[in-house]
C-alpha atoms as a printed R data frame, in Angstrom:
    type eleno elety resid chain resno       x      y       z
1   ATOM     1    CA   MET     A     1   0.374  0.111   0.009
2   ATOM     2    CA   ALA     A     2   1.655  3.633  -0.445
3   ATOM     3    CA   LYS     A     3   2.089  6.038   1.671
4   ATOM     4    CA   ILE     A     4   2.447  9.903   1.762
5   ATOM     5    CA   ILE     A     5   5.586 10.811   2.986
6   ATOM     6    CA   CYS     A     6   4.938 14.037   4.778
7   ATOM     7    CA   LEU     A     7   8.177 16.571   4.886
8   ATOM     8    CA   LEU     A     8   7.838 18.609   8.279
9   ATOM     9    CA   GLY     A     9   9.969 21.562   8.987
10  ATOM    10    CA   LYS     A    10  10.955 24.737   9.826
11  ATOM    11    CA   SER     A    11  12.209 27.439   6.596
12  ATOM    12    CA   CYS     A    12  15.561 27.010   5.367
13  ATOM    13    CA   SER     A    13  16.034 23.822   7.750
14  ATOM    14    CA   GLY     A    14  16.831 22.214   3.446
15  ATOM    15    CA   LYS     A    15  13.596 20.044   3.849
16  ATOM    16    CA   ASP     A    16  12.856 21.777  -0.156
17  ATOM    17    CA   THR     A    17  16.844 21.113  -0.850
18  ATOM    18    CA   ILE     A    18  15.898 17.616   0.483
19  ATOM    19    CA   TYR     A    19  12.833 17.448  -0.990
20  ATOM    20    CA   LYS     A    20  13.597 17.559  -4.717
21  ATOM    21    CA   LYS     A    21  16.498 15.320  -3.693
22  ATOM    22    CA   LEU     A    22  14.390 12.374  -3.034
23  ATOM    23    CA   LEU     A    23  12.156 12.562  -6.193
24  ATOM    24    CA   ALA     A    24  15.404 12.391  -7.757
25  ATOM    25    CA   ASP     A    25  16.175 10.100  -6.497
26  ATOM    26    CA   GLU     A    26  15.186  6.978  -9.403
27  ATOM    27    CA   SER     A    27  14.980  4.185  -6.880
28  ATOM    28    CA   LEU     A    28  12.771  5.896  -4.180
29  ATOM    29    CA   GLY     A    29   9.730  5.909  -7.658
30  ATOM    30    CA   LEU     A    30   8.508  8.442  -5.104
31  ATOM    31    CA   VAL     A    31   5.845 11.552  -6.836
32  ATOM    32    CA   PRO     A    32   5.952 15.241  -5.782
33  ATOM    33    CA   PHE     A    33   3.037 15.707  -3.878
34  ATOM    34    CA   VAL     A    34   3.340 20.201  -4.896
35  ATOM    35    CA   THR     A    35   0.774 22.516  -2.419
36  ATOM    36    CA   TYR     A    36  -0.868 25.365  -4.156
37  ATOM    37    CA   THR     A    37  -0.500 29.545  -2.999
38  ATOM    38    CA   THR     A    38  -1.560 32.440  -3.630
39  ATOM    39    CA   ARG     A    39   2.532 34.002  -2.668
40  ATOM    40    CA   PRO     A    40   3.987 35.896  -5.299
41  ATOM    41    CA   MET     A    41   6.513 33.516  -7.465
42  ATOM    42    CA   ARG     A    42  10.129 34.373  -6.000
43  ATOM    43    CA   ALA     A    43  13.092 34.140  -8.353
44  ATOM    44    CA   GLY     A    44  14.259 30.004  -9.691
45  ATOM    45    CA   GLU     A    45  11.012 29.328  -8.269
46  ATOM    46    CA   GLN     A    46   8.818 27.141 -11.753
47  ATOM    47    CA   GLU     A    47   5.360 26.889 -12.088
48  ATOM    48    CA   GLY     A    48   4.268 22.957 -10.340
49  ATOM    49    CA   ARG     A    49   7.854 22.409  -9.225
50  ATOM    50    CA   GLU     A    50   7.787 24.312  -5.976
51  ATOM    51    CA   TYR     A    51   3.973 25.288  -5.517
52  ATOM    52    CA   HIS     A    52   1.320 25.853  -8.347
53  ATOM    53    CA   PHE     A    53   1.102 29.398  -8.461
54  ATOM    54    CA   THR     A    54  -2.955 30.700  -8.724
55  ATOM    55    CA   ASP     A    55  -5.007 33.429  -7.353
56  ATOM    56    CA   GLU     A    56  -7.646 34.406  -4.580
57  ATOM    57    CA   GLN     A    57 -10.304 33.788  -6.937
58  ATOM    58    CA   GLY     A    58  -8.167 30.174  -8.089
59  ATOM    59    CA   PHE     A    59  -8.416 29.301  -4.709
60  ATOM    60    CA   GLU     A    60 -12.369 29.923  -3.915
61  ATOM    61    CA   ALA     A    61 -12.750 27.941  -7.146
62  ATOM    62    CA   LEU     A    62 -11.274 24.726  -5.792
63  ATOM    63    CA   GLN     A    63 -12.604 25.359  -2.628
64  ATOM    64    CA   LYS     A    64 -16.272 25.048  -4.033
65  ATOM    65    CA   GLU     A    65 -15.364 22.216  -5.837
66  ATOM    66    CA   GLY     A    66 -14.413 20.256  -2.507
67  ATOM    67    CA   ARG     A    67 -11.091 20.219  -3.528
68  ATOM    68    CA   VAL     A    68  -9.052 22.114  -0.687
69  ATOM    69    CA   ILE     A    69  -7.903 19.460   1.941
70  ATOM    70    CA   GLU     A    70  -6.146 22.430   4.131
71  ATOM    71    CA   ASP     A    71  -5.232 26.396   4.103
72  ATOM    72    CA   ARG     A    72  -2.817 28.524   6.009
73  ATOM    73    CA   THR     A    73  -3.119 32.618   5.268
74  ATOM    74    CA   TYR     A    74  -0.015 34.040   7.002
75  ATOM    75    CA   ASP     A    75  -0.562 38.176   7.643
76  ATOM    76    CA   THR     A    76   2.655 39.179   5.514
77  ATOM    77    CA   VAL     A    77   4.166 42.111   5.075
78  ATOM    78    CA   TYR     A    78   3.437 41.965   2.409
79  ATOM    79    CA   GLY     A    79  -0.355 41.311   2.585
80  ATOM    80    CA   LEU     A    80  -2.117 37.717   3.247
81  ATOM    81    CA   TRP     A    81  -0.577 35.413   1.259
82  ATOM    82    CA   ARG     A    82  -1.792 31.701   1.692
83  ATOM    83    CA   TYR     A    83  -0.190 28.406   0.980
84  ATOM    84    CA   PHE     A    84  -3.338 25.357   0.989
85  ATOM    85    CA   THR     A    85  -3.327 21.088  -0.196
86  ATOM    86    CA   VAL     A    86  -5.608 20.235  -3.101
87  ATOM    87    CA   ASP     A    87  -6.762 16.836  -3.778
88  ATOM    88    CA   ASP     A    88  -6.114 16.275  -7.241
89  ATOM    89    CA   GLY     A    89  -5.897 12.827  -8.003
90  ATOM    90    CA   THR     A    90  -2.192 12.777  -7.158
91  ATOM    91    CA   PHE     A    91  -2.067  9.884  -4.297
92  ATOM    92    CA   ASP     A    92  -3.984  6.665  -5.089
93  ATOM    93    CA   LYS     A    93  -3.534  4.664  -2.295
94  ATOM    94    CA   ASN     A    94  -2.905  1.238  -4.825
95  ATOM    95    CA   GLY     A    95  -0.173  3.768  -6.673
96  ATOM    96    CA   LYS     A    96   3.492  4.656  -6.114
97  ATOM    97    CA   ASN     A    97   4.759  6.719  -2.602
98  ATOM    98    CA   VAL     A    98   3.924 10.205  -2.264
99  ATOM    99    CA   ILE     A    99   6.165 12.975  -1.094
100 ATOM   100    CA   ALA     A   100   4.698 16.122  -0.071
101 ATOM   101    CA   ALA     A   101   6.947 19.337   1.507
102 ATOM   102    CA   SER     A   102   3.575 19.788   3.330
103 ATOM   103    CA   GLY     A   103   5.062 21.505   5.815
104 ATOM   104    CA   THR     A   104   3.931 22.512   8.949
105 ATOM   105    CA   ILE     A   105   2.463 20.277  11.292
106 ATOM   106    CA   PRO     A   106  -1.742 21.153  10.994
107 ATOM   107    CA   ALA     A   107  -0.954 20.597   7.011
108 ATOM   108    CA   TYR     A   108   0.066 17.090   7.912
109 ATOM   109    CA   LEU     A   109  -2.797 16.878  10.006
110 ATOM   110    CA   LYS     A   110  -5.110 18.087   7.633
111 ATOM   111    CA   LEU     A   111  -3.498 15.434   5.292
112 ATOM   112    CA   ARG     A   112  -3.707 12.210   7.751
113 ATOM   113    CA   ASP     A   113  -7.169 13.061   8.458
114 ATOM   114    CA   HIS     A   114  -8.358 13.460   4.724
115 ATOM   115    CA   PHE     A   115  -6.020 10.685   3.391
116 ATOM   116    CA   GLY     A   116  -6.017  8.405   6.620
117 ATOM   117    CA   ALA     A   117  -3.557  7.751   9.902
118 ATOM   118    CA   GLU     A   118  -2.811  4.226   7.930
119 ATOM   119    CA   ASN     A   119  -1.447  6.100   4.880
120 ATOM   120    CA   THR     A   120   0.603  9.121   5.890
121 ATOM   121    CA   CYS     A   121   3.710  9.237   7.613
122 ATOM   122    CA   PRO     A   122   5.287 12.711   8.670
123 ATOM   123    CA   VAL     A   123   9.690 13.694   8.401
124 ATOM   124    CA   MET     A   124  10.177 16.010  10.154
125 ATOM   125    CA   ILE     A   125  13.333 18.030   9.621
126 ATOM   126    CA   GLU     A   126  15.637 19.412  11.850
127 ATOM   127    CA   THR     A   127  18.336 21.963  11.663
128 ATOM   128    CA   ASP     A   128  19.863 24.444  14.296
129 ATOM   129    CA   ASP     A   129  18.391 27.949  14.750
130 ATOM   130    CA   GLY     A   130  21.415 29.573  13.990
131 ATOM   131    CA   ILE     A   131  22.703 27.948  10.560
132 ATOM   132    CA   ARG     A   132  18.971 28.661   9.240
133 ATOM   133    CA   LEU     A   133  18.789 32.076   9.865
134 ATOM   134    CA   GLU     A   134  22.215 32.250   8.094
135 ATOM   135    CA   ARG     A   135  20.404 29.876   5.182
136 ATOM   136    CA   ALA     A   136  17.202 32.463   5.358
137 ATOM   137    CA   MET     A   137  20.051 36.007   5.274
138 ATOM   138    CA   ARG     A   138  22.120 34.510   2.041
139 ATOM   139    CA   ARG     A   139  18.381 33.268   0.362
140 ATOM   140    CA   GLU     A   140  16.866 36.650   0.748
141 ATOM   141    CA   LYS     A   141  19.789 38.527  -0.636
142 ATOM   142    CA   LYS     A   142  19.564 36.221  -3.840
143 ATOM   143    CA   GLN     A   143  16.002 37.947  -3.807
144 ATOM   144    CA   GLU     A   144  15.417 41.055  -6.141
145 ATOM   145    CA   SER     A   145  13.513 42.486  -3.812
146 ATOM   146    CA   PRO     A   146  14.739 41.169  -0.025
147 ATOM   147    CA   ARG     A   147  11.714 41.317   1.954
148 ATOM   148    CA   TYR     A   148  13.839 40.762   5.537
149 ATOM   149    CA   LYS     A   149  10.748 41.722   7.346
150 ATOM   150    CA   GLU     A   150   8.989 38.860   6.443
151 ATOM   151    CA   MET     A   151  12.135 36.257   6.594
152 ATOM   152    CA   CYS     A   152  12.251 37.510  10.437
153 ATOM   153    CA   ARG     A   153   8.151 37.044  10.990
154 ATOM   154    CA   ARG     A   154   8.594 33.615   9.412
155 ATOM   155    CA   PHE     A   155  11.669 32.631  11.762
156 ATOM   156    CA   ILE     A   156  10.093 33.410  14.669
157 ATOM   157    CA   THR     A   157   6.493 31.716  13.496
158 ATOM   158    CA   ASP     A   158   8.662 28.443  13.057
159 ATOM   159    CA   SER     A   159   9.493 28.862  16.792
160 ATOM   160    CA   GLU     A   160   5.812 28.940  17.750
161 ATOM   161    CA   ASP     A   161   4.520 25.948  15.112
162 ATOM   162    CA   PHE     A   162   7.227 23.041  16.030
163 ATOM   163    CA   ASP     A   163   7.328 23.062  19.295
164 ATOM   164    CA   GLU     A   164   8.109 19.632  21.367
165 ATOM   165    CA   GLU     A   165   4.515 19.847  22.131
166 ATOM   166    CA   LYS     A   166   2.621 20.290  19.290
167 ATOM   167    CA   MET     A   167   4.840 18.084  17.893
168 ATOM   168    CA   LYS     A   168   4.718 15.242  20.215
169 ATOM   169    CA   ALA     A   169   0.675 15.462  20.721
170 ATOM   170    CA   ALA     A   170   0.877 15.108  16.149
171 ATOM   171    CA   GLY     A   171   2.857 12.120  16.576
172 ATOM   172    CA   VAL     A   172   6.013 13.710  14.784
173 ATOM   173    CA   ASP     A   173   8.795 10.912  15.931
174 ATOM   174    CA   ASN     A   174  10.482 10.555  12.873
175 ATOM   175    CA   VAL     A   175  12.929 13.257  12.420
176 ATOM   176    CA   PHE     A   176  16.294 13.545  11.280
177 ATOM   177    CA   MET     A   177  18.616 16.500  11.549
178 ATOM   178    CA   ASN     A   178  20.228 18.445   9.234
179 ATOM   179    CA   ASN     A   179  23.179 20.758  10.542
180 ATOM   180    CA   GLU     A   180  25.795 20.878   8.371
181 ATOM   181    CA   ASP     A   181  26.134 17.180   6.376
182 ATOM   182    CA   LEU     A   182  22.921 17.425   4.115
183 ATOM   183    CA   ASP     A   183  24.701 13.551   2.339
184 ATOM   184    CA   LYS     A   184  23.875 12.139   4.931
185 ATOM   185    CA   CYS     A   185  21.154 13.433   6.359
186 ATOM   186    CA   ILE     A   186  19.645 12.349   3.065
187 ATOM   187    CA   ARG     A   187  21.340  8.973   2.967
188 ATOM   188    CA   GLU     A   188  18.710  8.444   6.749
189 ATOM   189    CA   VAL     A   189  15.368  9.250   5.243
190 ATOM   190    CA   SER     A   190  15.956  8.216   2.380
191 ATOM   191    CA   ASP     A   191  16.460  4.881   4.217
192 ATOM   192    CA   PHE     A   192  14.056  5.257   6.061
193 ATOM   193    CA   ILE     A   193  11.219  5.171   3.309
194 ATOM   194    CA   ARG     A   194  13.029  2.503   2.347
195 ATOM   195    CA   SER     A   195  11.515  0.837   5.244
196 ATOM   196    CA   LEU     A   196   8.436  1.716   4.021
């Protein structure tokens, strides 16, 4: 039976890089579960790869169709940005394992509730906060219009969203460290996925 591997992690934990590396490993046979957002596309992003980019009207249309599984709205310094997951037929329990960079614990819980606990598996990527902050600064400096205030807001919000009690209550106990050795972290996550 196929699983949805829900990759969780704070901003700049390396979650997106690990997600891409796992997808590129053909031996894992993973299918991407791409989420949706109303935020602007960042430099280097591509429609359908990191996210499906849409607007508020696109979100409302999918919601009316009953296809939105979960959504999160962030009151950013640039206005409201929405991130949401859509049941678009990507997951088939008789098909291949699917990997979702679901990001947050509430997003994972909605996926679990929608598709069933037996079909979902959380994988948390943990990184030292100092390393995350350095990565965030480097990433933001590369943007045409850096958004440092928004970067700081996300950093603080992550500490609240991923506190130990929330992780424990959600049953998130598959935790992999990604501080200095990205390749080691990817190997450990890959081995875990194979064990499923």
